[in-house]
C-alpha positions in Angstrom: -27.0 30.8 -20.7 -27.5 28.6 -23.7 -30.3 26.1 -23.0 -28.1 22.9 -23.5 -25.9 24.2 -20.7 -28.7 24.5 -18.2 -28.7 20.8 -17.3 -25.8 19.1 -15.6 -23.0 18.7 -18.0 -19.8 16.6 -17.6 -17.1 15.1 -19.7 -17.2 11.3 -19.6 -13.5 11.0 -20.3 -11.8 13.5 -18.0 -14.7 14.4 -15.8 -14.5 18.1 -16.5 -17.7 19.7 -15.3 -16.7 23.4 -15.8 -19.3 24.7 -18.3 -16.9 27.3 -19.5 -14.5 24.6 -20.7 -16.9 23.2 -23.4 -17.2 24.6 -26.8 -19.4 24.0 -29.9 -17.7 21.6 -32.2 -20.5 20.9 -34.7 -24.0 21.9 -35.5 -26.3 19.4 -37.2 -29.8 20.7 -37.7 -31.1 21.8 -34.3 -28.3 19.8 -32.5 -25.3 21.3 -31.0 -22.4 18.8 -30.5 -19.8 19.9 -27.9 -16.1 19.3 -27.3 -14.4 19.2 -24.0 -11.5 21.7 -24.0 -9.5 19.6 -21.6 -9.3 16.3 -23.4 -11.2 16.9 -26.8 -14.0 14.4 -26.0 -16.9 15.1 -28.4 -20.5 14.5 -27.3 -24.2 15.5 -27.4 -25.4 17.3 -24.2 -28.0 15.7 -22.0 -30.3 18.6 -22.9 -31.1 16.9 -26.2 -31.1 13.3 -24.9 -33.2 13.3 -21.7 -36.3 11.9 -23.3 -34.6 9.1 -25.2 -35.1 5.4 -24.2 -33.9 2.2 -25.7 -36.4 -0.1 -24.2 -38.3 -0.2 -27.6 -35.3 0.4 -29.8 -36.5 -2.2 -32.4 -40.1 -3.2 -33.2 -41.9 -6.4 -34.1 -41.6 -5.6 -37.8 -37.8 -5.7 -37.5 -38.1 -8.9 -35.4 -40.0 -10.6 -38.2 -37.3 -9.6 -40.7 -34.5 -10.9 -38.4 -36.3 -14.3 -38.2 -36.2 -14.4 -42.0 -32.4 -13.8 -42.1 -29.6 -16.3 -42.5 -28.1 -17.1 -39.1 -25.1 -19.0 -40.6 -24.2 -15.8 -42.5 -24.4 -13.7 -39.3 -22.2 -16.1 -37.4 -19.5 -15.9 -40.1 -19.5 -12.1 -39.6 -19.0 -12.5 -35.8 -16.2 -15.1 -36.2 -14.0 -12.2 -37.4 -14.5 -10.6 -34.0 -13.7 -13.8 -32.1 -10.5 -14.2 -34.1 -9.3 -11.0 -32.5 -10.5 -11.9 -29.0 -8.9 -15.4 -29.3 -5.5 -13.8 -29.7 -5.7 -12.8 -26.0 -8.2 -15.1 -24.3 -9.2 -18.5 -25.9 -11.9 -19.5 -23.4 -13.6 -18.3 -20.3 -16.7 -16.4 -19.1 -17.8 -13.9 -21.6 -20.4 -11.2 -20.9 -22.0 -9.2 -23.7 -23.4 -5.8 -22.7 -26.2 -5.0 -25.2 -26.7 -8.3 -26.8 -28.9 -7.0 -29.6 -30.2 -10.0 -31.6 -27.7 -12.3 -30.0 -25.7 -13.7 -32.9 -22.4 -12.6 -31.4 -23.2 -14.6 -28.2 -24.4 -17.5 -30.2 -21.0 -17.5 -32.1 -19.1 -17.4 -28.7 -21.2 -20.2 -27.4 -20.4 -22.4 -30.4 -16.7 -21.6 -29.9 -16.8 -22.9 -26.3 -17.0 -19.7 -24.3 -19.3 -19.6 -21.2 -21.5 -16.8 -22.4 -24.1 -14.5 -20.9 -25.5 -11.0 -21.5 -28.2 -8.4 -21.1 -30.4 -6.6 -23.5 -32.7 -3.7 -22.5 -34.7 -3.5 -25.8 -37.8 -5.9 -25.7 -37.8 -7.6 -29.1 -34.0 -8.2 -29.4 -34.2 -9.7 -25.9 -37.1 -12.0 -26.8 -35.4 -13.2 -30.0 -32.0 -13.9 -28.3 -33.7 -15.6 -25.3 -36.4 -17.6 -27.1 -35.3 -18.0 -30.7 -31.6 -18.6 -30.0 -32.0 -20.0 -26.5 -29.2 -17.8 -25.0 -28.7 -17.0 -21.3 -29.8 -13.3 -21.7 -31.4 -11.1 -19.1 -33.8 -8.2 -19.8 -32.4 -5.7 -17.3 -30.6 -2.4 -17.2 -26.8 -2.8 -16.6 -26.9 -0.5 -13.6 -29.5 -2.7 -12.0 -27.6 -5.9 -12.6 -25.9 -7.6 -9.7 -22.1 -7.7 -9.7 -20.7 -10.9 -11.3 -17.1 -11.7 -12.5 -16.1 -12.4 -16.0 -12.9 -12.9 -18.1 -14.2 -10.8 -21.0 -16.8 -8.0 -21.3 -17.8 -7.0 -24.8 -19.8 -4.0 -26.1 -20.6 -3.8 -29.8 -21.9 -0.5 -30.9 -23.3 0.2 -27.4 -21.1 2.7 -25.5 -21.9 5.5 -28.0 -25.6 5.3 -27.0 -25.0 5.6 -23.2 -25.0 9.0 -21.5 -23.2 7.6 -18.4 -20.3 6.1 -20.2 -18.0 6.7 -17.3 -20.2 4.8 -14.9 -20.5 1.9 -17.4 -16.7 1.5 -17.6 -16.4 1.8 -13.9 -18.8 -1.1 -13.3 -17.2 -3.1 -16.1 -13.9 -2.7 -14.4 -15.3 -4.0 -11.1 -16.7 -7.1 -13.0 -13.6 -8.2 -14.9 -11.1 -10.6 -13.5 -7.4 -9.5 -13.3 -5.8 -9.7 -16.8 -9.3 -10.0 -18.3 -10.4 -8.1 -21.3 -12.9 -5.4 -22.3 -13.6 -5.2 -26.0 -15.5 -2.3 -27.4 -16.6 -1.2 -30.8 -17.7 2.5 -31.2 -17.9 5.1 -33.9 -14.5 6.9 -34.3 -14.6 10.7 -34.5 -11.0 10.9 -35.7 -11.5 8.3 -38.4 -10.7 9.1 -42.0 -14.4 9.1 -42.9 -15.6 11.1 -39.9 -12.9 13.8 -40.5 -13.9 14.2 -44.1 -17.7 14.3 -43.5 -17.6 16.4 -40.2 -21.2 17.2 -39.3 -22.5 15.3 -42.2 -21.0 12.0 -40.9 -23.8 9.3 -40.9 -22.8 8.2 -37.4 -23.5 11.7 -36.0 -27.1 12.2 -34.8 -29.3 12.1 -31.7 -29.1 8.3 -31.4 -25.4 8.5 -30.6 -24.3 10.7 -27.7 -20.5 9.8 -27.4 -18.0 10.3 -30.3 -14.7 8.8 -29.1 -11.3 9.2 -30.6 -8.4 6.9 -30.0 -7.1 9.3 -27.3 -10.3 9.8 -25.5 -11.4 6.2 -25.3 -7.9 5.4 -24.0 -8.1 8.1 -21.3 -11.5 6.7 -20.2 -10.3 3.2 -20.0 -7.0 4.1 -18.3 -8.8 5.9 -15.5 -10.6 2.7 -14.6 -7.6 0.4 -14.5 -7.4 -0.8 -18.1 -4.4 -0.9 -20.4 -5.3 -0.6 -24.1 -3.5 -3.3 -26.0 -5.1 -2.9 -29.5 -7.0 -0.4 -31.4 -8.0 -1.3 -35.0 -10.2 0.4 -37.6 -13.4 -1.3 -38.3 -16.0 -0.8 -41.1 -19.3 -2.7 -40.9 -20.0 -3.7 -44.4 -23.6 -4.7 -43.4 -24.2 -1.3 -42.2 -22.7 0.1 -45.4 -25.2 -1.9 -47.3 -28.2 -0.9 -45.2 -27.4 2.8 -44.5 -25.4 3.9 -47.5 -26.1 1.7 -50.5 -29.9 1.2 -49.8 -30.6 5.0 -49.6 -28.6 5.6 -52.8 -30.6 2.9 -54.6 -33.9 4.3 -53.5 -32.8 7.9 -54.5 -31.8 6.5 -58.0 -35.1 4.7 -58.5 -37.0 7.8 -57.4 -34.7 10.1 -59.5 -34.3 12.3 -56.5 -31.4 13.9 -54.6 -33.3 14.2 -51.4 -32.9 11.9 -48.4 -35.5 9.2 -48.3 -37.2 7.8 -45.1 -36.3 4.2 -44.6 -37.5 2.1 -41.6 -35.4 -0.4 -39.7 -37.5 -3.3 -41.0 -37.0 -2.1 -44.6 -33.3 -2.0 -44.1 -33.3 -5.5 -42.7 -35.5 -6.7 -45.5 -33.0 -5.3 -48.0 -30.2 -7.1 -46.3 -32.1 -10.3 -46.3 -32.8 -10.0 -50.0 -29.3 -9.3 -50.8 -28.0 -12.3 -48.9 -30.6 -14.9 -49.9 -28.2 -16.8 -52.1 -27.1 -20.4 -52.5 -24.6 -21.6 -49.9 -21.6 -21.6 -52.3 -22.4 -18.0 -53.2 -22.6 -17.1 -49.5 -19.2 -18.7 -48.9 -17.7 -16.6 -51.7 -19.4 -13.5 -50.3 -17.9 -14.2 -46.8 -14.4 -14.7 -48.3 -14.5 -11.4 -50.2 -16.2 -9.7 -47.3 -13.3 -10.7 -44.9 -10.7 -9.8 -47.5 -12.2 -6.3 -48.0 -12.7 -5.9 -44.2 -9.0 -6.8 -43.4 -7.7 -4.7 -46.2 -9.7 -1.5 -45.1 -8.7 -2.2 -41.5 -5.0 -2.4 -42.5 -5.3 0.9 -44.3 -7.0 2.4 -41.3 -10.1 3.2 -43.4 -13.3 2.8 -41.4 -15.7 4.9 -39.4 -15.5 2.7 -36.3 -12.8 1.3 -34.1 -12.5 -1.9 -32.1 -10.6 -1.3 -28.7 -9.1 -4.2 -26.8 -8.0 -3.3 -23.2 -6.7 -5.6 -20.4 -7.6 -5.2 -16.7 -4.5 -4.4 -14.8 
């Protein structure tokens, strides 16, 4: 038996556990990425992931760079997300699973939502709790007591979680009837992912789940959600940090090889790029939003935002 099949293996979307019904979809370095024959869900087996933890996902160097960033600019980025949410629910209790550095919650708080969230990684938690003064807890979602919310959000979180089915199951139990779950995840059937295949930037050991429109819908439907909107999303900040920065470094070094770049270096590059006068930043946000909406309209993006209502 192949080593990655020796551990427990189960599809998070259709719950298929028959090892004969999984096949190799991609090979990236030493990684084997599997596809469920029943529902076409693509994922990295637990065999490769069992020693990964997100408690120290970001370090103190990244924290220092985050503190140097422009919070006004970050809030403008999250206003795009709230414009989508406000089409369905304009106020209420909003819980963010995987708060990160907290600027999404900060934006929601300023818009009048009753916000709270959790963050498992130490330094993002400390920043969102102490620097931004947000009601954030430093606990694992599965250890959190059950509370009820009108909206639960996950921004670039579900792709990191091996037990995605259990997460959605618990979310379903914590959302009021007609409430929303809003999820952003990398999209395996996106234009960019289909072109790049195993060379897709989003594909790697850090991400375990690679949802398509159909598989994320299947997962949500099983837990009592009706998908009301799926839209293409491209994070231009990530494009700057993970595509443009490496290209710039390769050009400066006159090399075609990949260069090692730390998270703090990426954040420092973003800070440098966005340290402009306020009027320049206003123009940057205007053009950013125009480009974002245009690419989303054309369905060009490597991520998707999924909005689903609790039945």
